[in-house]
C-alpha positions as CSV (number, residue, x, y, z in Angstrom):
1,M,2.3,3.7,19.5
2,A,3.8,0.3,20.1
3,V,0.6,-1.4,18.6
4,G,1.1,0.6,15.4
5,I,4.7,-0.5,15.0
6,W,3.8,-4.2,15.7
7,H,0.9,-3.9,13.2
8,R,3.2,-2.4,10.5
9,L,5.8,-5.1,11.2
10,D,3.1,-7.8,10.9
11,Q,1.9,-6.3,7.6
12,T,5.4,-6.1,6.2
13,G,6.1,-9.7,7.1
14,R,2.8,-10.8,5.5
15,H,3.6,-8.8,2.4
16,L,6.9,-10.5,2.0
17,L,5.2,-13.9,1.8
18,P,5.2,-14.1,-2.0
19,L,8.9,-13.1,-2.2
20,G,9.8,-15.5,0.6
21,T,8.0,-18.5,-0.9
22,T,9.4,-17.8,-4.3
23,V,13.0,-17.7,-2.9
24,L,12.3,-20.8,-0.9
25,F,11.0,-22.6,-4.0
26,M,14.2,-21.5,-5.8
27,L,16.4,-22.9,-3.1
28,V,14.5,-26.2,-2.9
29,G,14.7,-26.5,-6.7
30,M,18.5,-26.0,-6.5
31,T,19.1,-28.5,-3.8
32,P,21.5,-31.2,-5.1
33,T,20.2,-34.7,-5.3
34,Q,21.8,-38.1,-6.0
35,I,19.4,-38.8,-8.8
36,P,21.4,-38.8,-12.1
37,G,20.0,-36.6,-14.8
38,L,17.4,-34.9,-12.5
39,V,18.9,-31.5,-13.1
40,Q,17.8,-31.5,-16.7
41,V,14.2,-32.5,-16.0
42,A,13.6,-31.1,-12.5
43,P,10.3,-29.2,-12.3
44,P,10.7,-25.4,-12.2
45,L,9.4,-24.8,-8.7
46,M,10.2,-21.2,-8.8
47,L,8.1,-20.7,-12.0
48,M,5.2,-22.4,-10.1
49,A,5.5,-19.7,-7.4
50,V,5.7,-16.9,-9.9
51,V,2.6,-18.2,-11.7
52,Y,0.6,-18.6,-8.5
53,W,1.5,-15.1,-7.1
54,A,1.2,-13.4,-10.5
55,V,-2.4,-14.6,-10.6
56,H,-3.4,-14.2,-7.0
57,R,-1.3,-11.3,-5.6
58,P,0.6,-9.4,-8.3
59,D,0.6,-6.4,-6.0
60,L,3.0,-8.2,-3.7
61,L,5.3,-9.8,-6.3
62,R,6.0,-7.0,-8.8
63,P,7.7,-7.5,-12.2
64,T,10.9,-5.9,-10.9
65,L,11.1,-8.5,-8.1
66,V,10.4,-11.3,-10.6
67,F,13.2,-10.0,-12.9
68,L,15.7,-9.7,-10.0
69,L,14.8,-13.2,-8.7
70,G,15.4,-14.5,-12.2
71,V,18.8,-12.9,-12.3
72,L,19.6,-14.3,-8.9
73,N,18.5,-17.8,-10.0
74,D,20.8,-17.5,-13.0
75,L,23.7,-16.4,-10.8
76,L,23.2,-19.2,-8.3
77,G,22.3,-21.9,-10.8
78,G,24.9,-21.2,-13.5
79,A,22.4,-20.5,-16.3
80,P,23.1,-17.8,-18.9
81,L,22.6,-14.5,-17.2
82,G,19.2,-13.1,-17.9
83,M,17.7,-16.4,-19.2
84,T,15.5,-17.1,-16.2
85,A,14.7,-13.4,-15.8
86,L,13.4,-13.2,-19.4
87,V,11.3,-16.4,-19.0
88,F,9.8,-15.2,-15.7
89,V,9.0,-11.7,-16.9
90,L,7.4,-13.0,-20.1
91,A,5.3,-15.5,-18.0
92,Y,4.4,-12.8,-15.5
93,W,3.3,-10.4,-18.3
94,L,1.2,-13.1,-19.9
95,L,-0.4,-14.1,-16.7
96,L,-1.2,-10.5,-15.8
97,T,-3.0,-10.1,-19.1
98,Q,-5.1,-13.2,-18.4
99,R,-5.5,-12.7,-14.6
100,R,-9.2,-12.1,-14.6
101,F,-9.8,-15.3,-16.5
102,F,-7.8,-17.4,-14.1
103,L,-9.4,-15.8,-11.0
104,G,-12.9,-16.4,-12.2
105,N,-12.5,-20.1,-13.0
106,S,-11.6,-23.4,-11.5
107,F,-8.2,-24.7,-10.4
108,L,-8.2,-27.0,-13.5
109,L,-7.9,-23.9,-15.7
110,L,-5.1,-22.5,-13.7
111,W,-3.4,-25.9,-13.9
112,I,-3.8,-25.9,-17.7
113,G,-2.6,-22.3,-17.8
114,F,0.5,-23.3,-15.8
115,T,1.1,-26.1,-18.2
116,M,1.0,-23.7,-21.2
117,V,3.3,-21.3,-19.4
118,A,5.7,-24.1,-18.5
119,L,5.7,-25.3,-22.1
120,G,6.4,-21.8,-23.3
121,A,9.2,-21.3,-20.8
122,A,10.8,-24.6,-21.8
123,A,10.5,-23.6,-25.5
124,V,12.2,-20.2,-24.9
125,Q,15.0,-21.9,-22.9
126,W,15.4,-24.6,-25.6
127,A,15.6,-22.0,-28.3
128,V,18.2,-19.9,-26.5
129,Y,20.3,-23.0,-25.7
130,S,20.0,-24.1,-29.3
131,L,21.2,-20.7,-30.5
132,M,24.1,-20.8,-28.0
133,A,25.1,-24.2,-29.3
134,A,24.5,-23.2,-32.9
135,E,22.5,-26.4,-33.5
136,L,19.0,-27.7,-32.8
137,L,19.1,-29.5,-29.5
138,T,16.7,-32.3,-28.6
139,F,13.5,-31.1,-26.9
140,R,13.2,-34.4,-24.9
141,A,14.6,-33.1,-21.6
142,A,12.4,-30.0,-21.8
143,G,9.4,-32.1,-22.6
144,F,10.0,-34.3,-19.6
145,Q,10.5,-31.2,-17.4
146,V,7.1,-29.8,-18.6
147,M,5.4,-33.2,-17.8
148,L,7.0,-33.4,-14.4
149,A,6.1,-29.7,-13.7
150,T,2.5,-30.4,-14.7
151,A,2.4,-33.3,-12.3
152,V,3.9,-31.4,-9.4
153,F,2.0,-28.1,-9.8
154,P,-1.1,-29.1,-7.8
155,L,1.0,-29.9,-4.8
156,A,3.0,-26.6,-5.1
157,A,-0.2,-24.6,-5.7
158,W,-1.8,-26.3,-2.7
159,V,1.1,-25.2,-0.4
160,L,1.0,-21.7,-1.8
161,M,-2.8,-21.5,-1.5
162,R,-2.7,-22.6,2.2
163,L,-0.1,-20.0,3.0
164,H,-2.0,-17.4,1.0
165,R,-5.2,-18.2,2.9
166,A,-3.5,-18.3,6.3
167,F,-1.6,-15.0,6.0
168,L,-3.0,-12.8,3.3
169,M,-6.7,-13.5,2.7
170,E,-8.0,-11.4,5.7
171,E,-6.6,-8.2,4.1
172,E,-8.1,-8.8,0.7
173,G,-11.7,-8.9,1.8
């Protein structure tokens, strides 16, 4: 009986990996730095985790969780409530519809796909902020954010891939 409990506890811990890494990426992304202006162009680490898990293990990171994490990010980060949740749910839905394509191809295509998702996310946020300001804002900061995110994504994906392989691959086979 004790083995069954320990096994279930182990499985639950493993199944919380996508949620835990996404929350960890959110917290790392919110860590204050002494670099002026970094907040406006910081790469969206949490989006990277959402993209990775939406493609590789959508069964463990459901849309409801993605929505709630987006709301939590907005509450902690001071963004308009629902902004991040909207972006994440749209990205998640898009990735789910293209999941087979990404799984069957190289990392380069996932990287390009992430870049397109990051560009779309930046465009949605830019549009909402422009509407809130009642004027067209410059897209420069969003563009830099997308470029930085594109550059950082391989490292974030490598970390997530290593964790995925270490803790979740044995149950997929």
